[in-house]
N, C-alpha and C positions, 0 to 999 in steps of 0.2 A: 397271488399278486400279479401274475402275468396278465390276466384280463384287466386288472385295474390300470396297469401301465399302458395297455393298448387303448383303453377308453380315455385315459388322460391325454394320450397322444392325439386321438381323434378329436377330443374337445379343443385342444390347443390349435390343431390344424384348422378346424372349422372356424374358430375365432379369427385366426390369421387370414383366412380366405374371406371373412365377412359373411359366412354362411350361418345366419342366425338359426335357421331350422335345424341344421346339422349340429350346431352347438347345443341347442336345447335338447335334442335327442340324446346326444352323448352325455350331457349333464345329468339327465334323468337316469340313464343307465349307470353312470358312474356313482350317483348317489345311492342307487339300489345296491350295487356291488360293495360300496364302502360300508353300507349298513350291514351287509352280510359279514364282511370282514370284522367289523366291530363286534357283532354278536358272537362270532366264533372266538375272537380274542378275549372278550369278557367271560365267555364260558370257560375258556382255558384257565383264566385267572381264578374263577370261582371254583373250578375243580381242584385247584391247587392252593386253596385258601390257607390251609394249615401249614403247608410248606412255606408260603410267602410270609405268614406271620412268624414262623420259626426263624426266618431270616431277618426279622425286624422290618419287613416290607408290608405295610398295610395295603390290602387289596383295593380299597376304594380310591386312594390317590393314584394307584397304578392304573386302574381302569380309566380314571379321568385323564391321565397322561396319554393313554392309548387313544382315547376319544379325540383329544385336542390334536395329537400328532397326525392322526388319519385325516381329520378335517382340514388341518393346515396344509397337508400335502395335496389332498384332493382339489382344493379350491385355490391353491397358489397359482401364479401365472407362469410357472415353469415346470419342468419335469422333476427337478430336484428342489429341495427347499433347505434353507439354513435354519430349520426349526430349533428354537431354544425353549426349554421348559420355563414357563413363567415363574418368577421368584416366589410368588405366593404359593404355588403348587409345589415347587421345589422344597420349600420349607417343611413340607409334610413328610419328607423322606429322611432316613438316617444319614448321617454325615458321609459315610463312604459312597452312598448312592448320589448324594448331592455333588460330591467331588467328581464322580464319573460323568455326570451330565454337564458339569461346568468346565471340565478339563479343556475343551476346545474353544471356550469363549475367549474373546479378546477384550481387552480393557476398553470400556466405553460401549461395548455391544450388548451388555447385560440389560435386561428389562427388570 
């Protein structure tokens, strides 16, 4: 994760300076590193498919959630993000997991 944070910082700094070439370079590198992270995360879930299913956690929605969260963070305009799981994806998880993901939502902020 540390290289991703550094790349995100470089991207935001380049955008702030108006350095289009620097932003492009950082963006391409961030995209490549994010793809590596995603591949590793999906491999982790695939290797633990049976454990996930035993917990009532379907691996495919979990991998989709990871994909969306990584993409949202990587391309957001800040270093942190107030990512919220979309309701349509959230509905694919068991209730305890839905409650976990929605526990910090405020009224009116749900999608």
